[in-house]
C-alpha positions in Angstrom: -78.3 55.2 -18.8 -74.9 55.9 -16.9 -74.0 57.8 -20.2 -76.5 60.7 -20.8 -76.9 62.6 -22.4 -75.3 60.5 -25.2 -73.7 62.3 -27.4 -72.7 60.5 -31.3 -68.9 59.0 -31.8 -66.5 60.6 -33.1 -67.5 58.6 -36.7 -70.7 59.9 -36.5 -70.7 63.5 -36.3 -70.5 64.7 -39.7 -74.1 62.7 -40.2 -74.7 64.4 -36.4 -74.9 67.6 -37.6 -76.3 66.7 -41.0 -79.2 65.9 -38.9 -79.1 68.5 -36.5 -79.1 71.3 -39.2 -82.3 69.3 -40.4 -84.0 69.8 -37.0 -82.8 73.4 -36.9 -84.7 74.5 -40.4 -87.8 71.8 -40.0 -86.9 69.7 -42.6 -86.2 66.3 -40.5 -88.2 63.8 -42.5 -91.1 61.9 -40.9 -89.1 58.5 -41.3 -85.6 57.8 -41.3 -83.2 54.7 -42.2 -80.2 54.3 -40.5 -78.2 51.7 -42.0 -75.1 49.6 -42.3 -73.1 47.1 -40.6 -73.3 46.0 -37.1 -71.2 47.4 -34.3 -70.7 50.8 -35.1 -73.3 52.6 -33.3 -76.4 52.9 -35.4 -78.5 52.1 -32.4 -76.4 54.6 -30.1 -77.1 57.3 -33.1 -81.1 56.6 -33.3 -81.2 57.3 -28.9 -79.1 60.8 -29.2 -81.4 61.7 -31.7 -84.5 60.7 -29.9 -82.9 62.7 -26.9 -82.3 65.6 -28.6 -85.6 65.7 -30.1 -87.4 65.3 -26.9 -85.0 67.7 -24.5 -87.2 70.9 -24.2 -84.1 73.0 -23.9 -81.5 71.8 -26.2 -78.0 72.9 -26.3 -75.8 73.5 -29.5 -77.5 70.6 -30.7 -77.3 68.1 -27.8 -80.0 67.6 -24.8 -79.4 69.4 -22.1 -79.9 66.4 -19.6 -81.5 69.0 -16.9 -85.0 69.3 -18.2 -88.6 67.5 -17.6 -88.0 65.3 -21.2 -84.4 64.6 -19.9 -85.0 63.9 -16.4 -87.6 61.2 -17.9 -85.4 59.9 -20.7 -82.7 59.4 -18.2 -84.7 57.7 -15.7 -85.9 55.1 -19.6 -89.8 56.1 -18.7 -90.5 59.0 -21.5 -94.0 58.5 -22.8 -93.3 59.6 -26.1 -90.4 57.5 -26.8 -91.5 54.1 -28.3 -89.2 51.0 -29.3 -90.3 48.1 -31.5 -88.2 45.0 -31.7 -88.8 41.3 -31.6 -89.9 40.2 -28.1 -87.2 37.8 -28.4 -83.9 38.0 -30.0 -83.6 36.5 -33.8 -87.5 36.4 -33.6 -89.7 38.5 -36.1 -91.5 41.3 -34.8 -95.4 40.5 -34.6 -98.0 42.1 -36.7 -99.7 42.9 -33.2 -96.5 44.6 -31.8 -97.2 47.2 -34.8 -100.7 47.4 -34.6 -100.6 48.7 -31.3 -97.7 50.9 -31.8 -99.8 52.4 -34.6 -102.7 53.0 -32.1 -100.0 54.7 -29.8 -98.8 56.7 -32.5 -102.3 58.1 -33.1 -102.7 59.9 -29.8 -101.4 63.7 -29.0 -97.4 63.4 -27.7 -97.9 63.6 -23.3 -95.2 65.9 -23.4 -96.3 68.3 -25.9 -93.6 67.6 -28.2 -92.1 65.2 -30.8 -93.2 61.1 -30.3 -90.1 59.1 -31.8 -90.2 55.4 -32.5 -87.2 53.1 -32.8 -87.5 49.9 -34.8 -84.8 47.4 -34.6 -83.9 45.8 -36.5 -86.5 46.9 -38.8 -85.4 43.6 -41.3 -86.8 41.4 -38.6 -90.3 43.1 -39.5 -92.2 40.2 -41.8 -94.6 41.0 -44.6 -97.6 41.2 -42.9 -96.0 43.7 -39.6 -94.0 45.9 -42.6 -97.9 45.9 -44.5 -99.0 46.9 -41.0 -96.5 50.2 -40.7 -97.2 51.2 -44.3 -99.9 53.2 -43.1 -97.8 55.1 -40.4 -95.3 56.0 -43.1 -98.0 57.1 -45.6 -99.6 59.4 -43.7 -97.2 60.9 -40.7 -99.1 62.4 -38.1 -97.2 65.8 -36.9 -94.3 66.0 -35.1 -93.2 62.2 -35.4 -90.1 61.1 -36.4 -90.2 56.9 -36.9 -86.4 55.7 -37.3 -85.9 52.4 -38.8 -82.4 50.8 -37.6 -81.2 47.9 -40.1 -78.0 46.1 -40.5 -79.3 45.1 -44.0 -81.6 47.7 -45.4 -81.9 45.0 -48.5 -84.1 42.2 -46.6 -86.3 45.6 -45.3 -89.4 45.8 -48.2 -89.2 48.3 -51.0 -92.3 49.5 -49.9 -91.2 50.6 -46.0 -87.5 51.8 -47.8 -89.0 54.0 -50.2 -91.1 56.1 -47.4 -87.9 56.6 -45.2 -84.6 59.0 -45.8 -81.8 56.6 -46.0 -79.1 57.4 -44.1 -75.7 54.9 -44.8 -72.8 54.0 -42.4 -70.1 52.3 -43.6 -67.5 51.0 -41.2 -65.3 53.8 -39.9 -62.2 54.9 -41.0 -59.3 52.3 -39.0 -57.4 55.2 -37.9 -60.6 57.3 -36.8 -61.6 54.2 -34.8 -57.8 53.6 -32.9 -57.8 57.1 -32.0 -61.0 56.1 -29.8 -59.9 52.8 -29.2 -56.8 53.0 -27.7 -57.3 55.3 -24.5 -60.0 52.0 -23.7 -57.1 49.3 -24.4 -54.6 51.3 -21.9 -53.7 48.5 -18.9 -54.6 45.5 -20.5 -51.9 43.7 -22.8 -54.5 43.7 -26.1 -53.0 46.2 -29.1 -55.9 48.4 -29.9 -55.1 47.2 -34.0 -55.2 43.4 -32.9 -58.2 44.2 -31.3 -59.7 45.7 -33.9 -58.9 43.2 -36.5 -60.5 40.4 -34.4 -63.6 42.7 -34.6 -63.3 43.4 -38.3 -63.0 46.8 -37.9 -66.2 47.7 -36.1 -65.4 49.7 -33.1 -68.6 48.4 -30.6 -67.6 44.5 -31.4 -64.0 45.1 -30.6 -65.0 47.6 -27.1 -67.5 44.0 -26.6 -64.5 41.8 -26.8 -62.6 43.3 -23.9 -65.4 42.6 -21.8 -65.6 39.5 -19.9 -64.2 36.3 -21.5 -65.0 37.3 -25.6 -61.6 37.1 -26.4 -60.7 34.2 -25.0 -63.7 32.4 -26.4 -62.6 33.5 -29.7 -59.5 31.9 -29.4 -60.7 28.7 -28.2 -63.1 28.8 -31.1 -60.3 29.2 -33.3 -58.2 27.0 -32.0 -61.4 24.5 -32.4 -61.9 25.2 -36.1 -57.6 24.5 -36.5 -58.3 21.3 -35.3 -61.7 20.7 -37.8 -59.4 21.9 -40.8 -56.8 19.6 -39.1 -58.9 16.5 -39.0 -59.1 16.6 -35.5 -62.6 17.2 -34.5 -65.5 16.3 -36.2 -67.8 19.3 -37.8 -70.9 17.3 -36.2 -69.5 17.8 -32.6 -68.3 21.7 -33.0 -71.9 22.4 -34.1 -73.3 20.7 -31.0 -70.8 22.7 -28.9 -71.4 25.7 -30.6 -75.3 26.3 -31.2 -76.2 27.1 -27.4 -73.7 30.2 -28.0 -74.5 33.8 -29.8 -74.5 32.0 -33.1 -75.1 34.9 -35.0 -71.8 36.7 -33.6 -70.0 33.4 -34.4 -71.1 33.5 -38.2 -69.8 37.4 -38.0 -66.8 36.1 -36.7 -66.4 33.5 -39.5 -66.9 35.4 -42.3 -64.0 38.2 -40.9 -61.7 34.9 -40.5 -62.5 34.1 -44.4 -62.5 37.5 -45.4 -58.6 37.4 -43.6 -57.7 34.1 -45.3 -58.7 35.5 -48.9 -56.6 38.2 -49.1 -53.8 36.5 -47.5 -54.0 33.9 -50.0 -53.5 36.6 -52.7 -50.3 37.7 -50.8 -52.2 41.0 -49.0 -50.2 41.8 -45.2 -53.2 40.5 -42.7 -52.6 40.7 -39.0 -55.5 37.6 -38.5 -53.3 35.3 -40.8 -49.8 36.4 -39.0 -50.8 35.8 -35.9 -52.4 32.3 -36.8 -50.7 29.1 -36.3 -48.2 28.2 -38.6 -49.8 24.2 -39.1 -53.0 26.2 -40.1 -51.5 28.2 -42.5 -49.8 25.5 -43.9 -53.2 23.5 -44.2 -54.7 26.6 -45.7 -51.5 27.1 -48.5 -53.3 25.2 -51.4 -56.8 26.5 -50.5 -58.6 27.4 -53.7 -59.4 31.0 -53.8 -62.2 30.7 -56.4 -63.8 28.3 -53.9 -63.5 30.0 -51.0 -65.5 33.2 -52.5 -68.0 31.0 -53.0 -68.0 29.4 -49.7 -68.2 32.7 -48.4 -71.3 34.0 -50.5 -72.8 31.0 -48.7 -71.9 32.5 -45.2 -73.6 35.6 -45.9 -76.9 33.6 -46.9 -77.0 32.4 -43.8 -75.6 35.6 -41.9 -79.3 36.7 -43.7 -81.2 33.8 -42.6 -80.1 34.4 -38.9 -80.9 38.2 -38.8 -84.5 38.0 -41.2 -86.3 36.2 -38.4 -87.1 33.1 -39.9 -85.3 31.4 -36.8 -83.3 28.0 -38.7 -82.2 25.5 -36.9 -78.9 26.8 -35.6 -77.6 23.4 -35.3 -78.5 22.2 -38.4 -76.4 25.8 -40.2 -73.6 25.5 -37.8 -73.0 21.4 -39.2 -73.9 22.3 -42.6 -71.5 25.3 -42.8 -68.8 23.5 -40.8 -69.1 20.0 -43.3 -68.9 22.3 -46.0 -65.5 24.0 -44.7 -64.0 20.7 -44.8 -65.4 19.4 -48.0 -64.1 22.7 -49.6 -60.8 22.0 -47.8 -60.6 18.8 -49.4 -61.8 19.8 -52.7 -58.6 22.5 -52.9 -56.0 19.4 -51.9 -57.2 17.7 -54.8 -57.4 20.4 -56.7 -53.9 21.3 -55.9 -52.9 18.0 -56.1 -54.0 17.4 -59.7 -52.2 20.5 -60.7 -48.9 19.2 -59.3 -48.5 21.9 -56.0 
């Protein structure tokens, strides 16, 4: 870890102070659920909390960075910090992984302090693995904290949710994020506002777009979507190209774009639509808002499918979404023609 010890992001400070107070007054729960949208730093906060709890000489609510516990954490070899995540991205957390974890939790902490478990994403636990975790939640060992990180708390079994103290994190305020993001774009030809709009307000997504060719990929996807909307390329062709990439990230981006279109269609200003190609805006001018909202609901279901660990066929999922987009545009054009617009 180059940045050690980890400090909470500016938009997390209020919640962080509450957590530190819980530690100081020995009122920390045995299980904590950190919930909120992707890209706001939930895992970062969980890691910072783990580092603080495993530090032997904390200073003013932060890990000292120098003690034996911190040295082990810095090397990522602390025996009392455990992670539970899918063995492969997009897959479920298996029941055998949970059983192995619960066995470890039954043993005494090797460094004599806390044992901390970070489970991410918690919604990747299926029914069997979630049930295997219940005993650890119902009969927690002393000085043990389970931190469940989730993008979708509604997808976690109610029996698990009810045994955790819930901490819900909303998307941070734009002005707060821009203060943090603006110094990071100095020297590039990218405006912080445009970057944050492309990231749908998620600060860490905005940061990732600055690195590598992510912005160019987004621009290319937008151009291809414009061509699809204008009938210059087929949904099947695009799905074949896109299914090998990061499909959950594409769905998240597309969802943000659809929300931008919905706002623009009801007369709200939107930076993404202001920068969109003119011919595309003309094509979308007659888009039926009620049909668009139904389509957004479908995209939300696809997003839930992708994050559930069910491992759907990504090419078929994209084909269906893109074919439906074409159908939505045609249906909107027909309605506009019938009403004389």
